[in-house]
MIDO-248613 format. One record per residue (C-alpha): x, y, z; residue in one letter. Coordinates in Angstrom, 3 decimals. Example, Ala and Ser with C-alpha at 12.3 -4.5 7.8 and 13.67 -1.06 7.14 Angstrom:
2
REC     east    north       up residu
REC   12.300   -4.500    7.800      a
REC   13.670   -1.060    7.140      s
% end
This chain:
242
REC     east    north       up residu
REC   -0.438    0.423   -0.012      m
REC    1.565    3.047   -1.382      s
REC   -0.338    6.541    0.202      l
REC    0.536    9.746   -0.306      y
REC   -1.435   13.123    1.148      f
REC   -1.143   16.332    0.386      l
REC   -2.830   19.827    0.549      s
REC   -3.118   23.006    0.879      d
REC   -2.618   24.523   -2.612      f
REC   -4.040   28.122   -2.226      h
REC   -4.514   28.079   -5.702      l
REC   -5.985   31.326   -7.197      g
REC   -4.292   33.112   -4.326      a
REC   -1.101   34.075   -5.784      g
REC    0.115   35.953   -8.562      d
REC    0.474   34.082  -12.301      e
REC    4.612   33.726  -11.149      k
REC    3.180   31.860   -8.456      n
REC    0.338   29.927   -9.778      e
REC    2.761   28.558  -12.508      a
REC    4.411   27.183  -10.032      r
REC    3.101   25.523   -8.289      k
REC    1.683   23.885  -11.327      y
REC    5.041   23.151  -12.772      r
REC    5.706   21.554   -8.960      l
REC    2.748   19.606   -9.288      f
REC    4.037   18.048  -12.726      l
REC    7.332   17.313  -11.268      k
REC    5.462   15.662   -8.350      f
REC    3.246   13.387  -10.687      l
REC    5.950   12.186  -13.066      e
REC    8.855   11.278   -9.955      k
REC    5.524   10.112   -7.908      e
REC    2.753    8.672  -10.131      r
REC    3.701    5.063  -11.082      e
REC    4.055    4.284   -7.096      e
REC    0.601    6.598   -6.208      i
REC   -2.025    4.178   -4.899      e
REC   -4.302    5.794   -2.607      q
REC   -4.322    9.841   -2.446      l
REC   -5.901   11.293   -0.004      v
REC   -5.639   15.628   -0.267      i
REC   -5.804   17.013    2.763      l
REC   -8.259   20.621    2.085      g
REC   -7.141   23.217    0.283      d
REC   -6.757   22.776   -2.739      l
REC   -8.049   26.417   -3.819      f
REC   -8.368   29.223   -1.827      d
REC  -11.681   29.526   -2.139      f
REC  -14.217   27.058   -4.521      w
REC  -17.592   28.204   -5.095      l
REC  -19.894   25.832   -6.817      e
REC  -23.001   26.424   -8.042      y
REC  -25.729   24.199   -9.558      r
REC  -24.271   24.827  -13.096      h
REC  -21.384   26.124  -13.141      l
REC  -18.265   25.977  -11.308      i
REC  -14.984   28.212  -10.927      p
REC  -12.429   28.089  -14.696      k
REC   -9.275   29.037  -12.844      r
REC   -7.235   25.770  -12.577      h
REC   -8.585   23.779  -14.161      l
REC   -5.974   22.197  -15.730      h
REC   -5.239   20.991  -11.908      i
REC   -8.614   19.372  -11.515      l
REC   -7.878   17.306  -14.924      f
REC   -4.817   16.057  -13.329      k
REC   -6.925   14.580  -10.436      l
REC   -9.136   13.185  -13.033      h
REC   -6.274   10.906  -15.268      d
REC   -5.085    9.692  -11.773      l
REC   -8.692    9.053  -11.209      v
REC   -8.588    7.364  -14.943      r
REC   -5.537    5.309  -14.845      s
REC   -7.109    3.662  -12.112      g
REC   -5.928    5.950   -8.829      i
REC   -8.343    6.412   -5.786      k
REC   -8.386    9.854   -5.282      v
REC   -9.969   11.418   -2.414      q
REC  -10.584   14.194   -1.558      y
REC  -11.746   15.908    2.007      i
REC  -13.171   19.638    2.517      a
REC  -10.750   22.127    3.900      g
REC  -11.821   25.258    5.163      n
REC  -11.258   27.266    1.932      h
REC  -13.872   25.115    0.476      d
REC  -16.873   26.225    0.690      y
REC  -18.774   25.340   -1.114      w
REC  -18.131   22.080   -2.626      m
REC  -20.744   20.657   -4.860      g
REC  -20.865   16.818   -6.456      d
REC  -19.108   18.716   -9.681      f
REC  -15.719   16.936   -8.255      l
REC  -17.420   13.617   -7.216      h
REC  -19.831   13.255  -10.669      k
REC  -17.830   14.596  -12.952      e
REC  -14.413   13.933  -12.092      l
REC  -14.540    9.936  -10.039      g
REC  -13.129   11.978   -6.833      i
REC  -14.736   11.204   -3.644      e
REC  -15.306   14.632   -1.709      h
REC  -15.518   13.840    2.296      v
REC  -16.805   16.965    4.841      p
REC  -14.734   15.877    7.454      d
REC  -12.652   12.796    8.488      k
REC  -11.378    9.879    6.204      i
REC  -10.901    6.499    7.930      e
REC   -7.873    4.206    6.401      i
REC   -7.189    0.950    7.616      n
REC   -3.375   -0.691    7.571      t
REC   -1.893   -4.085    8.723      p
REC   -0.266   -1.143   11.045      q
REC   -3.401    0.220   11.848      g
REC   -6.208    2.637   11.065      t
REC   -4.874    5.946    9.774      i
REC   -7.109    9.446   10.969      l
REC   -7.015   12.301    8.129      a
REC   -8.609   15.464    8.142      m
REC   -7.843   18.658    7.218      h
REC   -7.120   20.231   10.914      g
REC   -9.412   23.142   10.942      d
REC  -11.958   23.764   14.038      g
REC  -10.931   21.225   16.489      l
REC  -10.762   22.749   19.084      f
REC  -13.336   24.361   21.594      q
REC  -11.974   27.522   22.760      s
REC  -11.034   28.653   18.939      d
REC  -14.654   30.265   19.903      r
REC  -14.482   32.908   17.070      t
REC  -13.397   30.621   13.999      y
REC  -16.070   28.211   14.774      r
REC  -18.610   30.293   14.581      f
REC  -17.631   31.932   11.396      f
REC  -16.429   28.231   10.070      r
REC  -20.161   27.822   10.987      g
REC  -21.749   30.538    9.607      m
REC  -19.844   29.808    6.075      l
REC  -21.101   26.034    6.156      h
REC  -24.495   26.482    7.157      n
REC  -27.094   25.691    4.396      r
REC  -29.396   28.541    4.751      f
REC  -26.693   31.221    4.112      n
REC  -24.966   28.882    1.655      v
REC  -28.097   29.484   -0.069      a
REC  -28.226   33.449    0.420      l
REC  -24.955   33.517   -1.522      y
REC  -25.404   32.087   -4.365      r
REC  -28.143   33.991   -4.648      l
REC  -25.380   36.768   -5.520      l
REC  -23.823   37.043   -9.085      p
REC  -20.829   35.091   -9.832      p
REC  -18.873   37.832  -10.351      t
REC  -19.879   39.362   -6.507      l
REC  -19.432   35.921   -4.888      a
REC  -16.166   35.393   -6.304      y
REC  -14.950   39.033   -5.298      f
REC  -16.615   38.795   -1.879      l
REC  -15.256   34.936   -1.177      a
REC  -11.665   35.845   -2.491      h
REC  -11.928   38.839    0.846      r
REC  -12.981   36.095    2.927      i
REC  -10.240   33.618    1.796      s
REC   -7.728   36.521    2.993      g
REC   -9.232   36.689    6.833      t
REC   -9.260   32.976    6.889      s
REC   -4.586   33.175    6.286      r
REC   -4.233   35.679    8.112      k
REC   -6.096   33.960   11.112      h
REC   -4.550   30.828    9.950      s
REC   -0.468   33.190   10.367      s
REC   -0.947   32.021   14.076      q
REC   -0.211   28.717   13.872      y
REC    3.612   27.900   13.313      p
REC    3.853   29.537   17.148      a
REC    4.930   26.283   19.322      e
REC    1.988   26.817   22.165      g
REC   -0.583   26.576   19.406      f
REC    1.108   22.939   17.591      l
REC    1.191   21.833   20.886      e
REC   -2.297   21.450   21.248      r
REC   -2.579   19.923   17.787      y
REC   -0.836   16.974   19.150      y
REC   -2.242   17.127   22.323      q
REC   -5.416   16.082   19.832      f
REC   -3.923   13.032   18.258      a
REC   -2.870   11.945   21.609      q
REC   -6.642   12.108   22.578      s
REC   -7.290   10.531   19.154      k
REC   -4.220    8.011   19.701      f
REC   -6.158    6.458   23.359      e
REC   -8.990    6.432   21.073      e
REC   -7.344    3.349   19.002      g
REC   -6.031    5.550   16.315      y
REC   -2.509    4.303   14.864      f
REC   -2.034    7.517   13.520      a
REC   -3.150   11.603   12.972      f
REC   -2.635   12.623   10.122      i
REC   -4.447   16.680    8.191      c
REC   -3.294   19.841    7.009      g
REC   -3.418   23.015    7.482      h
REC   -1.281   24.975    9.543      t
REC    1.380   24.784    6.259      h
REC    4.067   23.494    8.898      y
REC    5.278   20.133    7.750      p
REC    6.188   17.298   10.524      e
REC    5.842   13.885   11.313      i
REC    6.671   13.521   15.216      r
REC    6.040   10.082   16.964      q
REC    4.449    9.644   20.652      f
REC    5.545    5.878   21.517      g
REC    4.308    3.490   18.675      g
REC    2.129    6.289   17.532      n
REC    1.669    9.203   14.443      y
REC    1.122   13.031   14.308      y
REC    1.577   13.848   10.847      v
REC    1.081   17.306    9.130      n
REC    1.148   17.439    4.958      s
REC    2.660   20.880    4.989      g
REC    1.508   23.276    1.922      d
REC    2.280   24.090   -1.297      w
REC    2.847   28.129   -1.117      i
REC    6.507   27.858    0.277      t
REC    7.528   24.286    1.469      n
REC    5.767   22.377   -1.363      f
REC    5.904   19.559   -0.149      c
REC    3.618   16.280    1.011      y
REC    3.735   12.695    2.190      v
REC    4.344    9.154    1.749      r
REC    3.027    5.902    3.651      y
REC    3.948    2.303    2.790      s
REC    5.213   -0.395    4.773      e
REC    3.803    1.180    7.858      g
REC    6.889    4.200    7.730      r
REC    6.188    8.567    6.645      f
REC    8.288    9.143    4.853      e
REC    8.419   13.707    4.316      l
REC    8.653   15.281    0.616      r
REC    9.222   18.029   -1.036      s
REC    9.626   18.525   -4.732      v
REC   12.273   21.488   -6.063      t
REC   13.116   23.074   -8.874      e
REC   16.169   21.543   -9.838      d
% end
């Protein structure tokens, strides 16, 4: 079993030069690893924002989606866990591309035990402001009202909201905040999980707690990294220009 995890591309957050670099390095990732991938799990925030109407989807970054669809067609299982920037996804990924889309978590059974995979936002009851904001964005009534806006205006507002969310996330590399993630992971180990893997913090890391693992897949803004899991071993790998 060769599992691959990646997250937090935030396509659309940078200028054209940065976006071209993300795509170029993603192609290098596929060139390097494609023959080994049995299952690819995207841990959210592939896009800086994604707004899907009943008959309309964003036209930017479709080249990335086409590459993912190509993986599905070749027999690779591709799963997508919604992140905090993935408001509001419909059925496009699943119906048109064959990508399994789940709203919150995936459990993957391995010979070593069960891996719990999540995006990683909204885990802590103490972060009341963020949880309220997240709840507002995912409220079905609010989503229905928002979709009544003209698409151009809706995308402009979504871009502003995404920028606000990124500012909120700037605190995550702080040591105290990451410690809360370790504590959350340990609570899941006590429930019987072998490993907990997430994205969201943009802080790539593999940390072992006894026989269990906390793993963060990092991002594709500054680190351009991903995680490979095979034969009981997690590896943090990166893609570079050279």
